[in-house]
C-alpha positions as CSV (number, residue, x, y, z in Angstrom):
1,M,15.5,132.4,-25.3
2,K,14.2,133.8,-28.5
3,K,10.2,131.5,-28.9
4,D,10.0,129.3,-31.9
5,I,12.8,128.9,-33.3
6,H,14.3,125.9,-31.7
7,P,13.0,122.3,-32.7
8,D,11.2,120.3,-30.5
9,Y,12.6,118.2,-28.0
10,N,11.0,114.7,-27.0
11,T,11.4,111.5,-25.9
12,V,12.5,109.2,-28.4
13,V,13.2,105.1,-28.7
14,F,16.3,104.2,-30.9
15,Y,16.6,101.0,-32.3
16,D,19.7,99.5,-33.3
17,T,19.1,97.4,-36.2
18,S,22.5,95.2,-35.7
19,S,21.9,93.9,-31.9
20,E,18.3,94.9,-31.5
21,H,19.0,96.9,-29.2
22,K,16.9,99.8,-27.8
23,F,17.2,103.0,-25.9
24,L,14.8,105.9,-24.3
25,T,16.2,109.4,-24.9
26,K,15.4,112.5,-25.8
27,S,16.2,113.8,-29.5
28,T,15.1,116.2,-32.2
29,M,14.6,113.9,-34.7
30,T,10.8,112.5,-35.1
31,S,9.6,109.8,-36.9
32,S,6.4,108.2,-38.5
33,E,7.3,104.6,-37.3
34,T,6.1,103.9,-33.3
35,I,6.6,101.4,-31.1
36,E,5.1,100.1,-27.5
37,W,7.8,100.7,-25.0
38,E,8.3,98.4,-21.2
39,D,6.2,101.7,-19.4
40,G,3.2,100.8,-21.6
41,N,3.4,104.5,-23.6
42,T,4.1,104.8,-27.3
43,Y,7.2,106.1,-28.9
44,P,8.6,107.4,-32.0
45,V,11.0,105.0,-32.8
46,I,14.4,105.9,-34.9
47,K,16.2,103.2,-36.6
48,V,20.3,103.4,-36.7
49,E,22.7,101.3,-38.0
50,V,25.6,101.2,-35.2
51,S,25.3,102.5,-31.9
52,S,27.0,102.0,-29.1
53,A,26.0,98.0,-28.1
54,S,27.5,97.3,-31.9
55,H,30.5,99.4,-32.0
56,P,33.4,97.8,-32.1
57,F,35.1,100.2,-30.2
58,Y,32.4,100.0,-27.3
59,T,31.7,96.7,-27.2
60,G,35.9,95.0,-28.0
61,K,35.0,92.9,-30.4
62,K,36.0,92.8,-33.7
63,L,32.1,93.0,-35.3
64,F,31.7,93.4,-38.7
65,V,28.8,95.5,-40.2
66,D,29.0,95.1,-43.4
67,T,26.0,97.1,-44.9
68,A,24.7,97.7,-48.6
69,G,28.2,95.3,-49.8
70,R,30.6,98.3,-49.8
71,V,33.3,95.7,-49.3
72,E,32.5,93.7,-52.3
73,K,31.5,96.5,-54.5
74,F,35.5,97.7,-53.1
75,N,36.9,94.3,-54.4
76,K,35.3,94.4,-57.2
77,R,36.1,98.0,-58.9
78,Y,40.2,97.9,-58.0
79,K,40.4,93.7,-58.3
80,K,43.9,93.5,-59.8
């Protein structure tokens, strides 16, 4: 492998804001926000809107996540 061409691969916490679910994994993403994990260490936290904990395909629930009122904007624009 060539040196100095690959991004840093660090341990981070992904935080699903819609279901309050958190999981620890490795990623090349970084963040200035940090969180203290269950093991006592502090890790960067990456906030996501949808993960396997909240996505209807994985949960089997028909949960509708409306971010920034997209449905209302659509209905307002195309209302007859």
